[in-house]
Backbone bond lengths (Angstrom), bond angles and torsions (degrees), N, CA, C in turn:
res aa  C-N    CA-C-N  psi(-1)  N-CA   C-N-CA  omega(-1)  CA-C   N-CA-C  phi
1 M - - - 1.468 - - 1.532 109.86 -
2 P 1.332 118.02 141.17 1.470 119.96 176.11 1.515 110.30 -64.25
3 T 1.340 116.00 155.45 1.443 121.38 179.06 1.538 110.12 -81.76
4 S 1.329 115.14 167.17 1.460 119.69 179.16 1.541 110.58 -65.36
5 S 1.344 116.51 -34.18 1.466 119.00 177.73 1.524 111.40 -64.78
6 Y 1.338 116.46 -34.70 1.465 120.94 176.14 1.513 110.26 -62.22
7 Y 1.344 117.34 -47.96 1.466 119.67 -179.68 1.532 110.83 -62.65
8 R 1.331 117.26 -40.91 1.470 119.59 -179.97 1.531 110.85 -62.37
9 R 1.330 116.84 -43.21 1.458 120.54 -178.78 1.526 110.44 -66.47
10 V 1.336 117.04 -44.74 1.476 120.61 -177.11 1.513 110.20 -65.79
11 L 1.323 117.65 -43.97 1.467 120.02 179.70 1.522 111.25 -63.65
12 A 1.343 116.15 -39.46 1.472 119.29 178.79 1.526 110.80 -66.53
13 A 1.333 117.74 -35.05 1.452 120.87 -179.93 1.532 111.37 -70.03
14 Y 1.347 116.45 -41.49 1.475 119.90 -176.09 1.530 112.66 -83.44
15 L 1.338 115.97 -32.77 1.465 118.56 -171.50 1.516 114.32 -114.36
16 G 1.332 117.33 -11.77 1.454 119.92 -176.00 1.513 112.23 -76.19
17 R 1.312 116.26 169.37 1.450 122.77 178.43 1.526 110.87 -78.20
18 G 1.317 115.94 157.58 1.454 121.45 174.93 1.518 111.99 78.59
19 R 1.339 115.41 -170.53 1.461 122.69 -174.16 1.527 110.27 -96.02
20 S 1.321 116.40 118.71 1.450 120.39 172.45 1.520 108.16 -95.58
21 H 1.327 116.29 -176.13 1.481 120.50 177.41 1.528 111.90 -59.75
22 L 1.342 117.13 -25.03 1.449 120.19 -178.18 1.530 111.93 -64.68
23 S 1.322 117.16 -26.16 1.468 120.04 -179.59 1.525 110.47 -66.80
24 F 1.327 117.39 -20.87 1.449 119.75 175.17 1.523 112.05 -87.02
25 W 1.321 117.39 -46.47 1.465 120.33 -173.22 1.519 112.91 -72.00
26 H 1.336 117.39 -41.58 1.467 119.12 -165.29 1.527 113.40 -91.65
27 E 1.315 116.07 58.90 1.447 120.31 170.52 1.521 109.57 -85.16
28 K 1.314 117.29 174.50 1.455 121.32 176.18 1.520 108.96 -82.64
29 P 1.335 119.40 114.76 1.465 121.01 -177.48 1.527 110.74 -66.22
30 A 1.330 115.74 140.80 1.473 119.13 179.41 1.532 109.06 -155.44
31 V 1.346 114.72 140.79 1.462 121.61 173.86 1.525 108.83 -68.42
32 N 1.320 116.80 138.79 1.462 121.59 173.71 1.520 108.18 -91.11
33 E 1.319 116.99 100.25 1.462 120.98 -176.87 1.520 112.36 -62.23
34 R 1.320 117.03 -29.75 1.470 119.95 -179.92 1.514 111.20 -64.10
35 A 1.336 116.63 -28.39 1.451 119.90 -177.95 1.522 113.14 -64.53
36 F 1.319 115.97 -19.77 1.472 119.53 -176.78 1.534 111.84 -103.28
37 E 1.314 117.15 9.86 1.455 120.94 171.55 1.527 109.97 -79.07
38 K 1.327 116.15 156.41 1.458 120.83 -177.73 1.522 111.22 -58.22
39 D 1.335 115.24 131.95 1.459 124.48 176.19 1.529 114.40 70.55
40 S 1.338 118.17 4.05 1.472 120.40 177.81 1.531 109.70 -72.71
41 I 1.327 116.16 143.24 1.453 121.06 171.86 1.526 111.07 -121.80
42 E 1.331 116.70 18.97 1.453 118.80 175.01 1.520 109.62 -67.30
43 Y 1.337 114.99 162.08 1.474 120.57 -178.69 1.518 109.15 -76.85
44 Y 1.315 117.10 159.85 1.460 123.51 -165.58 1.540 113.70 -78.85
45 M 1.318 117.13 -19.42 1.466 120.94 171.34 1.507 108.80 -111.94
46 T 1.327 116.13 154.54 1.462 118.73 -176.28 1.531 112.52 -70.24
47 F 1.343 117.51 -38.69 1.453 122.92 -173.12 1.533 110.06 50.15
48 A 1.334 115.22 40.59 1.492 119.60 -173.62 1.516 112.00 -62.43
49 E 1.321 116.65 -45.13 1.474 118.46 -178.58 1.518 111.17 -72.93
50 K 1.340 117.65 -31.58 1.462 120.11 175.77 1.529 110.41 -63.60
51 A 1.328 118.33 -35.05 1.454 121.18 178.13 1.512 111.79 -64.89
52 R 1.352 117.09 -22.81 1.469 122.32 179.20 1.548 111.01 -100.99
53 Y 1.294 118.04 14.88 1.457 120.95 -178.03 1.537 110.25 -53.32
54 A 1.324 115.43 131.13 1.473 120.16 -172.76 1.527 112.84 -98.22
55 G 1.320 118.23 8.90 1.439 119.37 175.90 1.498 113.18 105.22
56 P 1.327 114.90 175.79 1.471 128.34 18.36 1.535 113.61 -77.67
57 F 1.348 113.20 156.59 1.458 123.20 173.32 1.539 108.05 -126.74
58 D 1.343 115.24 158.11 1.460 117.40 170.80 1.530 109.20 -85.43
59 D 1.325 117.74 -175.80 1.453 119.70 -175.73 1.518 113.20 -74.43
60 Q 1.336 117.74 -5.53 1.456 122.58 174.37 1.520 112.34 -97.88
61 G 1.348 116.66 2.51 1.445 120.78 -178.68 1.523 114.54 81.07
62 I 1.325 116.77 17.62 1.455 122.04 179.17 1.520 108.73 -89.64
63 P 1.344 118.49 128.26 1.468 118.89 -177.50 1.521 111.77 -67.18
64 Q 1.324 114.96 143.60 1.463 122.77 170.69 1.511 107.77 -122.92
65 L 1.319 116.05 157.28 1.451 121.35 179.20 1.514 109.19 -115.99
66 D 1.319 116.76 137.38 1.455 121.95 177.96 1.530 108.89 -97.53
67 Y 1.334 115.57 104.01 1.464 121.47 -177.23 1.537 112.02 -85.01
68 R 1.313 117.46 -5.48 1.451 122.48 -177.06 1.536 109.62 63.33
69 G 1.314 114.51 -179.48 1.455 119.85 177.03 1.519 113.62 58.89
70 A 1.330 116.06 -147.51 1.447 122.03 -176.59 1.528 112.29 -70.92
71 I 1.337 117.62 -21.23 1.470 119.36 -177.63 1.527 110.91 -78.51
72 G 1.304 116.51 -46.65 1.456 120.52 179.23 1.514 113.95 69.70
73 R 1.338 116.45 -149.41 1.469 122.57 -175.73 1.522 109.66 -85.77
74 R 1.349 115.29 128.52 1.465 118.92 -175.40 1.522 111.28 -143.61
75 Y 1.341 114.62 157.94 1.448 120.72 165.42 1.528 108.05 -78.93
76 N 1.323 116.00 138.92 1.448 121.79 173.60 1.521 106.60 -128.00
77 P 1.355 118.90 114.93 1.460 120.37 -176.56 1.521 113.45 -57.88
78 I 1.361 117.39 -32.93 1.452 119.41 178.40 1.514 110.86 -65.44
79 A 1.333 115.84 -45.78 1.467 120.44 179.20 1.516 111.73 -63.49
80 I 1.324 117.37 -37.77 1.454 120.36 179.39 1.526 110.04 -66.31
81 A 1.318 117.68 -41.65 1.475 121.48 177.55 1.517 109.48 -63.93
82 Q 1.335 117.92 -44.27 1.468 119.85 -178.32 1.528 112.09 -67.53
83 Y 1.322 116.22 -39.42 1.474 118.91 177.34 1.525 109.01 -63.49
84 G 1.325 117.52 -41.61 1.453 120.31 178.08 1.519 112.65 -62.27
85 L 1.341 116.66 -42.06 1.462 120.14 177.70 1.524 111.36 -65.80
86 A 1.335 116.86 -37.58 1.445 121.00 176.55 1.527 110.68 -62.01
87 C 1.341 116.74 -45.38 1.453 120.93 179.59 1.524 111.55 -65.75
88 F 1.337 117.24 -34.15 1.448 120.54 175.41 1.537 110.61 -61.69
89 N 1.342 116.57 -44.33 1.462 120.04 179.15 1.509 112.79 -62.07
90 Y 1.339 116.69 -31.07 1.456 120.94 -174.22 1.532 112.40 -108.33
91 W 1.324 116.07 21.81 1.471 123.24 170.79 1.537 112.30 58.64
92 K 1.315 116.02 33.18 1.474 120.04 173.66 1.532 106.23 -93.69
93 H 1.328 115.11 80.80 1.452 121.71 -166.32 1.543 112.26 -62.97
94 A 1.297 117.44 -46.99 1.477 120.13 -176.83 1.529 110.60 -63.20
95 E 1.318 116.51 -44.50 1.461 120.13 -178.40 1.524 111.64 -65.22
96 F 1.313 115.62 -40.36 1.471 121.41 178.15 1.532 109.84 -60.56
97 L 1.322 117.87 -47.51 1.457 120.62 -178.74 1.524 112.42 -71.24
98 N 1.317 117.49 -31.13 1.473 119.20 173.84 1.517 111.06 -57.34
99 C 1.331 115.77 -43.94 1.464 120.29 -179.73 1.518 110.72 -68.17
100 A 1.335 117.29 -41.65 1.454 120.03 178.16 1.530 110.58 -61.76
101 D 1.331 117.20 -39.91 1.474 121.21 179.43 1.537 109.91 -65.65
102 W 1.331 117.02 -38.96 1.472 120.32 177.59 1.535 109.23 -60.38
103 L 1.319 116.97 -42.98 1.475 120.43 179.49 1.532 110.36 -62.91
104 V 1.328 118.18 -40.92 1.453 120.62 178.85 1.523 110.26 -61.67
105 R 1.331 116.25 -46.20 1.471 120.68 -176.23 1.525 112.48 -67.87
106 N 1.309 117.06 -30.92 1.468 120.08 -169.15 1.528 114.12 -105.33
107 L 1.310 117.61 11.40 1.457 120.77 175.04 1.526 108.12 -81.15
108 K 1.328 116.13 114.83 1.460 122.04 -172.04 1.528 110.67 -128.69
109 P 1.347 118.65 149.00 1.449 120.28 177.76 1.524 110.23 -71.58
110 N 1.349 115.36 140.14 1.460 120.35 174.06 1.540 108.68 -84.65
111 S 1.315 117.01 -168.93 1.466 120.02 -175.17 1.526 112.59 -65.92
112 H 1.328 117.95 -17.22 1.446 123.19 175.90 1.531 112.81 -95.29
113 G 1.330 116.31 1.05 1.454 119.69 -179.07 1.521 114.03 83.01
114 V 1.337 118.04 12.21 1.463 122.82 179.87 1.526 109.22 -91.88
115 P 1.315 120.49 125.88 1.471 121.55 -178.87 1.525 111.77 -68.19
116 V 1.337 115.57 126.22 1.468 121.21 -178.43 1.538 108.00 -144.79
117 W 1.347 113.73 167.31 1.454 120.71 171.12 1.513 108.25 -100.67
118 M 1.315 116.92 122.59 1.465 123.03 -175.54 1.520 111.36 -91.53
119 H 1.320 115.38 144.00 1.454 123.50 167.33 1.516 106.56 -97.22
120 E 1.314 116.71 122.85 1.468 121.13 -172.29 1.533 112.73 -98.34
121 F 1.317 116.64 39.35 1.462 120.73 175.58 1.504 108.96 -150.63
122 D 1.319 116.43 150.16 1.488 120.90 175.45 1.519 109.54 -69.38
123 W 1.320 115.38 147.68 1.467 119.64 179.69 1.530 108.97 -136.54
124 E 1.341 115.40 120.81 1.459 119.55 -179.14 1.527 109.56 -81.14
125 Y 1.320 113.31 119.74 1.455 122.11 -179.18 1.529 106.34 -140.13
126 F 1.297 118.00 -158.49 1.464 122.89 175.03 1.528 110.73 -48.99
127 R 1.310 117.10 -47.81 1.459 124.37 164.75 1.519 105.73 -122.55
128 T 1.322 117.44 134.51 1.459 119.59 -178.73 1.524 110.01 -61.12
129 L 1.319 116.72 127.99 1.452 123.06 175.50 1.513 108.65 -85.49
130 R 1.311 116.88 117.05 1.463 121.56 -176.64 1.527 110.26 -92.03
131 A 1.312 115.23 133.45 1.464 120.45 179.61 1.535 110.65 -65.35
132 P 1.339 115.84 142.25 1.453 127.18 -4.95 1.528 110.81 -87.79
133 W 1.339 116.01 140.36 1.458 120.41 179.03 1.521 109.13 -128.86
134 Y 1.319 115.40 158.61 1.467 120.07 -177.55 1.527 109.95 -128.73
135 S 1.311 116.08 168.27 1.463 121.61 -166.07 1.534 111.29 -142.41
136 G 1.329 115.60 135.82 1.464 118.80 174.05 1.511 112.63 -61.98
137 L 1.329 117.13 -31.75 1.463 120.94 177.22 1.520 110.91 -64.06
138 A 1.324 117.49 -45.46 1.449 120.53 177.91 1.525 110.94 -61.28
139 Q 1.338 116.56 -40.92 1.459 119.28 -178.52 1.529 111.10 -63.97
140 G 1.331 116.19 -44.73 1.479 119.95 -177.11 1.523 111.00 -66.72
141 Q 1.324 117.86 -45.83 1.469 119.52 -176.99 1.503 112.36 -74.97
142 G 1.363 116.21 -30.07 1.447 118.42 173.97 1.504 111.65 -63.38
143 V 1.333 117.07 -41.14 1.454 121.13 176.56 1.535 110.91 -61.01
144 S 1.356 115.74 -42.88 1.465 119.50 179.25 1.523 111.26 -59.35
145 L 1.312 118.18 -41.29 1.462 120.79 180.00 1.515 111.52 -69.94
146 L 1.333 117.40 -45.03 1.465 120.24 -176.31 1.529 111.99 -65.82
147 L 1.316 116.86 -36.14 1.469 118.65 177.93 1.528 111.64 -66.17
148 R 1.302 116.82 -35.04 1.462 119.46 176.87 1.537 110.70 -72.80
149 A 1.316 116.64 -34.38 1.479 119.41 175.80 1.521 109.62 -64.36
150 H 1.320 116.89 -38.21 1.477 118.63 177.48 1.517 111.42 -67.25
151 R 1.327 117.73 -40.68 1.472 120.04 178.04 1.518 111.19 -64.39
152 A 1.333 116.92 -34.80 1.457 120.52 -177.52 1.505 112.82 -76.21
153 T 1.335 118.29 -30.61 1.462 121.15 -172.11 1.520 114.72 -119.66
154 E 1.338 116.97 -21.37 1.460 123.52 -173.35 1.520 112.29 63.41
155 D 1.325 117.22 18.97 1.474 121.54 177.75 1.544 107.39 -82.03
156 T 1.324 114.88 122.79 1.459 120.36 -174.19 1.533 113.01 -66.59
157 K 1.323 118.58 -19.16 1.452 118.26 -179.30 1.527 111.11 -62.18
158 Y 1.312 116.50 -31.91 1.475 119.28 -179.68 1.538 109.93 -72.80
159 M 1.314 118.58 -41.40 1.458 120.75 177.55 1.514 111.09 -66.10
160 N 1.326 117.06 -40.54 1.472 119.60 178.87 1.516 111.73 -61.56
161 A 1.336 116.27 -43.72 1.456 119.90 178.13 1.514 112.85 -66.16
162 A 1.355 115.68 -39.97 1.465 120.21 177.28 1.514 110.55 -60.38
163 Q 1.326 117.28 -42.63 1.450 120.58 -179.60 1.508 111.90 -64.98
164 E 1.341 116.88 -39.34 1.461 120.12 177.95 1.522 110.75 -65.97
165 A 1.326 116.86 -42.76 1.458 120.71 -177.86 1.532 111.54 -70.48
166 F 1.346 116.61 -33.28 1.462 119.83 -178.06 1.538 111.32 -65.51
167 A 1.312 117.45 -27.07 1.474 120.15 -178.18 1.528 111.21 -57.54
168 S 1.336 117.63 -33.37 1.469 119.45 -178.56 1.523 112.70 -65.45
169 L 1.339 117.24 -27.94 1.454 121.35 -179.48 1.525 111.42 -72.31
170 L 1.301 117.14 -19.93 1.463 122.41 -179.55 1.514 112.79 -95.59
171 K 1.346 116.94 -15.59 1.463 120.56 -173.81 1.524 110.70 -96.10
172 P 1.336 117.52 141.45 1.464 119.81 175.85 1.517 111.72 -67.35
173 V 1.320 115.14 157.04 1.464 121.87 -177.80 1.520 110.79 -56.48
174 E 1.315 117.26 -39.86 1.475 119.83 -176.28 1.531 111.52 -68.05
175 D 1.303 118.65 -15.50 1.466 122.11 176.87 1.517 112.25 -104.89
176 G 1.325 117.37 13.97 1.453 120.63 176.47 1.508 114.46 95.87
177 G 1.349 116.78 3.94 1.454 119.76 177.40 1.523 112.27 -93.57
178 V 1.314 115.93 -161.86 1.476 121.17 -176.65 1.518 111.77 -125.40
179 L 1.333 117.36 12.58 1.479 122.57 -177.87 1.539 108.23 -101.79
180 L 1.328 114.56 123.58 1.457 119.62 -178.51 1.511 110.37 -118.47
181 M 1.335 116.01 131.61 1.464 121.62 175.63 1.523 108.18 -97.90
182 D 1.344 116.86 125.42 1.454 119.96 179.19 1.535 109.89 -85.85
183 P 1.353 118.19 172.87 1.466 120.34 -176.92 1.521 113.84 -59.99
184 S 1.342 117.08 -21.33 1.463 120.60 179.67 1.522 112.92 -87.02
185 G 1.337 116.13 1.10 1.441 120.15 -179.34 1.519 114.89 85.65
186 H 1.342 116.93 11.60 1.462 121.10 178.48 1.527 109.68 -89.70
187 G 1.346 115.66 138.12 1.457 120.13 179.12 1.516 112.15 -98.68
188 W 1.348 116.14 135.50 1.461 122.46 -179.29 1.527 109.13 -125.92
189 I 1.319 117.16 134.28 1.460 121.11 168.00 1.526 105.67 -86.17
190 E 1.325 115.14 115.13 1.474 119.72 -171.75 1.525 111.88 -91.13
191 E 1.341 115.18 124.92 1.466 119.57 174.95 1.521 110.50 -66.58
192 Y 1.325 115.64 -50.24 1.463 121.94 176.17 1.517 108.09 -115.41
193 I 1.313 116.85 126.68 1.455 121.53 -178.83 1.527 108.52 -90.76
194 T 1.326 115.94 107.43 1.443 122.52 -178.39 1.526 109.51 -133.33
195 E 1.305 116.20 164.52 1.462 121.90 175.27 1.529 108.64 -126.93
196 P 1.340 117.90 115.31 1.457 127.79 -1.77 1.528 111.12 -72.40
197 P 1.354 116.60 164.17 1.468 120.14 -178.03 1.535 111.05 -72.97
198 T 1.348 115.95 160.14 1.464 121.32 -178.21 1.519 113.88 -118.92
199 H 1.297 120.38 -14.96 1.464 124.16 174.84 1.530 112.61 53.96
200 I 1.334 117.41 68.57 1.463 122.81 178.14 1.534 107.86 -70.32
201 L 1.339 116.48 124.77 1.468 120.18 -172.30 1.527 112.27 -69.14
202 N 1.336 118.28 -49.94 1.455 118.88 -174.26 1.537 110.85 -63.11
203 G 1.337 116.45 -36.79 1.463 120.15 -179.92 1.507 112.56 -65.96
204 F 1.336 116.65 -40.40 1.456 120.66 177.68 1.527 110.11 -62.99
205 L 1.324 116.58 -45.35 1.467 119.59 -176.65 1.526 111.18 -65.15
206 W 1.330 116.91 -46.66 1.468 119.69 -179.65 1.531 110.29 -62.64
207 A 1.341 116.92 -44.33 1.459 119.61 179.50 1.508 111.41 -60.87
208 L 1.339 116.12 -36.64 1.454 120.18 -179.05 1.522 112.66 -63.44
209 W 1.336 117.09 -28.13 1.469 119.01 176.50 1.516 111.41 -65.10
210 G 1.333 116.80 -26.92 1.471 120.38 173.89 1.509 111.23 -66.13
211 V 1.325 116.09 -35.44 1.476 120.79 176.71 1.540 108.69 -67.17
212 W 1.336 116.27 -43.25 1.460 120.06 177.92 1.534 111.12 -61.10
213 D 1.322 116.05 -40.96 1.472 119.07 179.57 1.512 110.79 -64.50
214 W 1.353 117.18 -36.31 1.467 118.93 176.39 1.544 110.12 -61.54
215 L 1.326 116.59 -41.38 1.456 120.33 178.05 1.521 111.45 -65.95
216 R 1.320 117.99 -35.75 1.469 121.38 179.15 1.523 112.22 -71.01
217 F 1.306 116.64 -44.47 1.463 120.30 -166.64 1.516 114.84 -102.75
218 V 1.337 117.72 -15.61 1.465 118.91 -172.38 1.516 111.85 -122.89
219 E 1.315 117.94 -64.60 1.467 120.44 -177.77 1.516 109.59 -148.36
220 T 1.303 116.78 139.49 1.477 121.04 -175.73 1.493 113.42 -91.47
221 K 1.334 118.20 -9.63 1.460 121.45 -178.13 1.517 109.64 -125.40
222 G 1.319 115.90 -169.65 1.455 120.57 175.19 1.517 113.45 85.10
223 P 1.340 117.13 -160.71 1.461 121.36 -174.54 1.524 113.68 -58.95
224 A 1.333 117.58 -33.39 1.474 119.41 179.88 1.521 110.77 -64.29
225 R 1.327 116.92 -42.31 1.471 120.44 178.64 1.539 109.96 -63.32
226 E 1.334 117.35 -40.94 1.444 120.00 178.72 1.527 111.19 -63.95
227 L 1.343 116.33 -41.35 1.459 120.52 177.96 1.529 111.06 -62.55
228 W 1.322 116.98 -43.77 1.455 121.43 -179.79 1.530 110.13 -60.30
229 E 1.318 117.39 -49.61 1.462 121.23 -176.23 1.524 110.91 -65.74
230 K 1.306 117.43 -41.95 1.476 120.10 179.97 1.531 110.29 -68.89
231 S 1.318 117.92 -32.75 1.473 120.21 178.57 1.520 109.74 -69.38
232 L 1.324 117.27 -39.36 1.465 119.67 176.29 1.519 110.13 -60.83
233 A 1.326 117.33 -41.57 1.455 120.43 178.44 1.533 111.15 -64.22
234 T 1.322 117.20 -39.69 1.465 120.90 175.89 1.512 110.69 -58.00
235 L 1.314 116.27 -46.77 1.465 120.45 -178.05 1.537 111.07 -66.93
236 E 1.314 117.16 -42.37 1.452 120.16 178.96 1.535 111.17 -57.58
237 Q 1.323 116.22 -41.71 1.447 120.25 -177.54 1.523 113.59 -78.19
238 N 1.328 117.24 -24.87 1.455 119.98 -170.28 1.523 115.97 -112.00
239 L 1.319 118.97 -10.61 1.469 119.62 178.67 1.539 112.27 -55.00
240 P 1.339 119.26 -37.44 1.474 117.53 177.38 1.540 113.42 -59.54
241 R 1.299 118.62 -26.14 1.469 121.39 178.76 1.527 110.75 -70.03
242 F 1.332 118.07 -21.15 1.453 121.85 179.37 1.543 112.01 -91.49
243 D 1.298 116.66 5.55 1.473 121.24 -178.37 1.531 108.60 -105.37
244 A 1.347 116.22 114.59 1.463 121.41 -179.19 1.524 111.96 -85.03
245 G 1.316 117.79 -1.59 1.455 121.36 -178.03 1.514 113.43 94.56
246 Y 1.327 116.01 -13.18 1.460 121.41 177.04 1.517 111.68 -145.13
247 W 1.354 116.73 -7.51 1.461 121.02 -176.97 1.515 108.29 -165.26
248 S 1.336 117.24 166.08 1.468 120.16 176.03 1.531 109.78 -89.71
249 L 1.326 115.10 158.39 1.458 121.84 176.52 1.530 110.09 -98.62
250 Y 1.337 114.21 146.59 1.452 119.47 177.77 1.521 111.07 -73.88
251 D 1.320 116.87 -41.54 1.468 122.46 -179.43 1.512 109.18 -150.30
252 L 1.340 114.68 -177.03 1.454 121.55 178.09 1.511 111.00 -119.02
253 A 1.318 116.12 37.93 1.473 120.08 179.74 1.524 111.33 -58.04
254 P 1.327 117.95 136.88 1.465 120.41 -177.47 1.530 111.42 -80.92
255 V 1.328 115.33 73.08 1.467 121.36 176.71 1.532 108.01 -122.19
256 G 1.315 116.64 173.31 1.454 121.28 -172.31 1.510 116.62 -72.83
257 R 1.332 116.99 -16.53 1.472 121.64 -178.76 1.521 108.86 -126.38
258 K 1.328 117.64 137.51 1.456 121.64 179.18 1.518 110.34 -63.67
259 N 1.335 115.54 136.56 1.453 120.34 -179.20 1.535 109.20 -91.55
260 V 1.332 115.73 84.04 1.470 119.67 179.10 1.528 109.47 -65.13
261 A 1.303 116.02 149.27 1.467 121.73 178.60 1.535 109.42 -71.14
262 S 1.321 115.43 150.08 1.459 119.21 167.29 1.523 108.69 -67.54
263 L 1.330 116.46 169.11 1.463 120.09 178.09 1.519 110.40 -57.30
264 F 1.356 117.07 -42.19 1.455 119.96 178.17 1.517 111.74 -58.85
265 Y 1.319 117.10 -50.53 1.475 119.70 -176.46 1.532 111.88 -69.57
266 H 1.328 117.85 -31.05 1.451 119.33 175.22 1.543 110.46 -63.98
267 R 1.330 115.88 -44.61 1.465 119.72 176.82 1.534 111.34 -64.33
268 L 1.326 115.81 -37.71 1.452 119.73 176.32 1.523 111.16 -61.89
269 H 1.327 117.35 -44.33 1.472 120.71 177.41 1.528 110.65 -55.02
270 I 1.332 116.33 -43.66 1.486 120.00 -177.32 1.528 109.48 -62.29
271 V 1.335 117.06 -44.89 1.473 119.99 179.30 1.527 110.49 -65.83
272 Q 1.318 117.33 -42.16 1.466 120.14 -179.74 1.529 111.14 -62.70
273 L 1.331 116.64 -40.50 1.453 119.71 178.42 1.544 110.90 -65.64
274 D 1.331 116.33 -36.37 1.453 120.37 175.36 1.529 109.77 -59.02
275 V 1.333 116.55 -47.46 1.463 120.39 178.74 1.525 110.91 -62.53
276 M 1.346 116.73 -44.00 1.455 119.60 -179.39 1.537 111.19 -61.13
277 Y 1.309 117.40 -37.28 1.472 119.50 176.67 1.516 111.13 -63.82
278 R 1.332 116.72 -42.04 1.458 120.26 179.61 1.528 111.74 -66.63
279 L 1.347 116.95 -38.06 1.468 119.51 -177.99 1.522 111.53 -75.58
280 S 1.315 117.76 -37.98 1.462 121.00 -171.68 1.519 114.40 -102.72
281 G 1.352 116.84 -26.73 1.457 120.69 -174.85 1.528 113.70 74.54
282 R 1.319 118.09 8.89 1.458 120.16 -175.96 1.530 110.09 -87.07
283 E 1.316 114.85 130.82 1.452 121.85 -172.32 1.512 113.00 -66.02
284 V 1.329 118.00 -24.75 1.453 119.57 -178.05 1.523 111.50 -59.85
285 F 1.321 116.85 -35.27 1.475 120.72 -179.40 1.519 111.32 -70.84
286 R 1.320 116.66 -38.57 1.472 119.96 176.48 1.527 110.10 -66.16
287 A 1.321 117.30 -40.83 1.455 120.13 -177.43 1.523 112.14 -65.12
288 F 1.323 117.40 -44.00 1.457 119.58 178.52 1.517 111.69 -72.23
289 R 1.329 117.01 -34.52 1.475 118.74 174.40 1.527 110.24 -56.76
290 D 1.298 116.57 -47.92 1.468 119.72 -176.91 1.520 111.95 -68.02
291 R 1.341 116.11 -40.09 1.467 119.97 179.40 1.518 110.56 -63.22
292 W 1.336 116.66 -44.89 1.444 119.27 -176.91 1.526 112.74 -73.61
293 Q 1.341 115.95 -26.53 1.458 119.02 171.77 1.517 110.19 -66.10
294 G 1.316 116.80 -38.53 1.460 120.79 175.81 1.520 112.30 -60.31
295 Y 1.335 116.23 -39.76 1.471 119.19 176.04 1.542 109.55 -61.79
296 A 1.331 117.00 -44.74 1.460 121.32 -175.95 1.533 110.49 -65.72
297 D 1.298 117.20 -27.90 1.477 120.38 -179.31 1.520 113.25 -76.71
298 S 1.327 117.46 -10.16 1.469 121.47 -177.41 1.513 110.29 -96.93
299 A 1.325 117.98 117.81 1.461 121.37 178.54 1.519 111.45 -60.58
300 F 1.336 116.92 -37.22 1.475 120.40 -179.84 1.526 109.81 -63.45
301 K 1.330 117.28 -44.63 1.461 120.24 -178.62 1.508 112.20 -69.90
302 R 1.333 117.25 -33.10 1.469 119.66 175.77 1.521 110.41 -64.07
303 H 1.334 117.44 -43.83 1.467 120.52 178.83 1.526 111.62 -66.55
304 R 1.325 116.30 -39.53 1.461 119.87 177.91 1.513 110.66 -62.25
305 A 1.324 116.88 -43.81 1.451 120.94 179.74 1.531 111.44 -65.87
306 W 1.343 116.99 -38.92 1.479 119.51 177.70 1.505 110.85 -60.75
307 L 1.313 118.35 -45.06 1.444 122.09 -179.75 1.517 110.82 -65.09
308 A 1.336 117.08 -41.64 1.462 119.98 178.09 1.517 111.03 -63.13
309 K 1.325 117.64 -36.93 1.461 120.98 -179.68 1.541 110.66 -68.09
310 V 1.307 115.46 -42.73 1.468 119.09 178.61 1.508 110.43 -59.83
311 M 1.328 117.39 -45.37 1.462 121.47 -179.12 1.533 110.13 -63.66
312 F 1.316 116.93 -38.47 1.458 119.46 178.64 1.519 110.84 -65.82
313 K 1.334 116.80 -44.58 1.466 120.81 -177.70 1.543 110.81 -63.13
314 L 1.312 116.41 -37.55 1.462 119.64 179.94 1.511 112.10 -68.51
315 T 1.320 115.74 -27.39 1.455 120.67 -173.40 1.522 113.57 -96.62
316 Y 1.348 114.83 -36.99 1.478 118.48 -173.46 1.514 111.91 -121.36
317 Y 1.331 120.37 -94.78 1.464 121.35 -172.71 1.500 109.62 -145.97
């Protein structure tokens, strides 16, 4: 069961006055069509509303998120990377480089000596993540931002940091990385590192775009290519596990009730699958994109998913 502090924070975020962290995350997901034009290096989603984020910011222009409750206002490396990518798409050069510079400054070795971006606050999830914790999603999107900063400026500090951060995507969790092999031999880039693992779908997909960017901008072969191909195989084999028959699942946490995605995350999954189909050409992504869009188009299934999500939140996290 969630703690009372969890309920207080969540209620304050959803029902309180002013802008909570949700004002950053819950934009309308959309494919960036310009990213698929010849020679474009824009990011694959528009992040249009993120580019217009109204704060809070620190005095260096770095976005912070207000989580309310005991967490309060914090830096989130994922949000900083996404804001930077949004600014890159919308030609906000100074803001984009501010975020890239923050990532360079704040890449630190974890207890295994692997460079990562730390979250400096506890986060209540399936298992509470105790500060400082790191995320495969942050590593993948940080790499995506730093590689674009290097292309824009040719400053080697961005490439050096990207190379250091990319190492975590190749290393298993037990060695300080963010790559987990399941009992079936499938590899997952884990957004949240927990035991047992939960395999968050949106985090895996977003992080995987960082692997694709490494193949685009740095090297087309080697360990990155192997990681990309094995990750595609993992998704091909496991996407059916994320299908509840009427909606997509947020994760595969081993709890008694399926964790259906919120409407926002279901729409995000659809957009991410669209991008994955364009990047990989694999039909499985197109098929699930279309199936899950059909779910979203049904008012009955939307209401069923909303009720299932409420029941899950009241019971778990």
